[in-house]
N, C-alpha and C positions, 0 to 999 in steps of 0.2 A: 247810421251812415247817411250822409247827405245824398239826396237824389240828384240826378244829372239834369242840368239846364240846357235848353236848346242853344243858348249862347255859347256853350262850350264845344259844340260840334263844329268842326272846321269845314269850310267849303271845300269843294273838290280840288281846287288848285292848291290850297294850303295843305290839305291832307296828303296829296301826292308828294309834297316836299318833305314831309316828316314820316311818311308811312313806313319805310324800311326800318327806321330806328324804333318807331312805336311797335311795330310788329315783332321785332326781335325782343324788345322788353316784355311784351305780353306773352310771347312763347315761353320765356324764362319764368315769368310769374305763374303761368298755367302749369308748368311742370311741378311747382311746389304746391299747387292747389288741386291736382288731379289724383284720384284714388281709385284703383281697380279693386272691386269687391268680387272675387271669384273670376271666372273666365268670361262672363257675359254682362257684367254691370260695371259702369264707371261713373263716378261722381266728379264733377268739376265745381268746386266752391267758387261762387261768383263774388266780385266786389266792384267798386266803382270803375276801376281801370279795365277790368275784363268786359264790363257792360258797355262802357264808352267805346272801346275798341270794336265791339260787335255793332254798335250803332254806326260808327264811322265806316265800317266795312259794308254795311247795308246801304248807306248813302252812296258810297262809291260804286257798288255793284249795280244798284238800281238807278244810278245817275240822278239822285234826288236833289233838286235845287230850290224848290218852293218851301218857304218858311213853314207853312201849315203841314206839309208832308213830312218835313224834318221833325216838327213837333209831334206828329203822330208816331214816328219811330221812337222818339224819346219817351213818350207816354207809354208805349208798348213795352219797351225794354226796361224802363224804370221798375217794373214789377220784379225784376231779377235783383235789384239792389237791396241788400238786406236792411230790414228795419232795425232800430236799436234793440239790442239784446237777442238778436237772432242771426242764424246763418242761412244763407241761400245757396242752392246748388242746382245744377242741371244734371239730370241722371240720364245716361245713355244706355240703351239696351244694345249690346254689340254681339253680332253673330259672326265669329271669325271665318267660318266656312261659307259665307254668303255668296262668294263668286261662283261656287259650284252648285248653288241651289236654284230651284225654280221659284217663281214669284209666290206660288202657293206654299212651298216649303218655308220660305222666309216668313210669310204671314203666320204660319203655324208656330214657327220658332219664337216669334215675338209674342204671339198670343198666349204662349205657355206662362207668361208673366201676368196674365189677367189677375186682378185682385192685389197686386203689389202695393197699390195706394191705400190699402186698408190695414194700416198698422204693421206692415211687414218690414219697413226700413226704420231702424232706430240708431241714434247716436248714444253710445254707452260711455259715460265718463265716470269712473269709479263706480259708486253704487247708483248713479243716476242713469235712468233710461228715458230718452227723449224721442218720442215717435215723430217721424217726418210728416208734415202736412203737404200733400200734393195739390198742385193747381187743378182745379176742376176742369172737366171736359176733355181730357187727353185720352181717355179710354172709353170705349163703348163695349157693350156685351159681345159684339161680333168682331170688334177690331181694336187692337191695342196700339198705341203710339210707341215709337221707339225712342222718343225723347220726352222727358218729363221735367217739370220745374217743381222744386220742393223747398220748404222752409223748415227750419229747426229752431223753435223758440228755446233759448238756453237760459234757464233761471239762474239767478245769482249764485246759489250754492254749487251748481254744476260748472259755472264759469270759474269760480274759485278753485274747484277741484281740477279743472283743466289747466289753470295757471300754476297750480301747486304740483303738477306732474303726475296726477292720477292716471292710470291706464285709460286710454281713449281709443275707441274703435267704432266703425260702422258695422252694424249687424243686419243681415237680411235673412228673415225667417219666413219664407214663402213655402207653401206646400210642395212646389216643384223646383225650388231653388233655395239652397241654404249656403250662406257664405258669410265671412266676416273679414275685415281688414283693419289692422292697427293703424292709427294715425301717426305718421312719422313726425319727428321733432320739427322739421322745417315747416310742415303743414300746420302743426299745432301753433307755431308762432304766427303764421298767417291768419289762422282762425281767431286767435286772441286779439290780433289787430282789428279784425272785423267786429269783434264783440266789445272793443274798448269804447 
């Protein structure tokens, strides 16, 4: 999948003109690309459109107008655009009861996922099991991030199995959290486009 170029990022005025339509399109896209795995984990599979939208929103929110600063945003977020033969996702640790929790309780709830990045998240397609590679530096021994970026390199036999209709699911096998979720047909089609 082609990386985003700074020249594709609209300036603030241009973006305001198209933002509502772009936002509606991306919300629809993300619905097909979002997968809850149990009660506390959600994966959002990223593509060029979702990443470009994120860049546009950052430029808008931060009121970024300098070319160098826009290029910095593009360089940062391009890490989320999947490389050929792989999927890219943002993983969110979600705590539904967060509004009733103290800051310490939230920290403890998120920290129970320590070690998640050590082979605990896999894409299972037929007989193929593909461990997720997490971005480095998002967890420390004493503090776990609630947002992680991961990649799933999908070898050709697994891609063929995915396009051939083999069962596909995300499996989380952490000592303190076990869950799995089937990949629905609409999402399967999106992921096959990413891998094409």
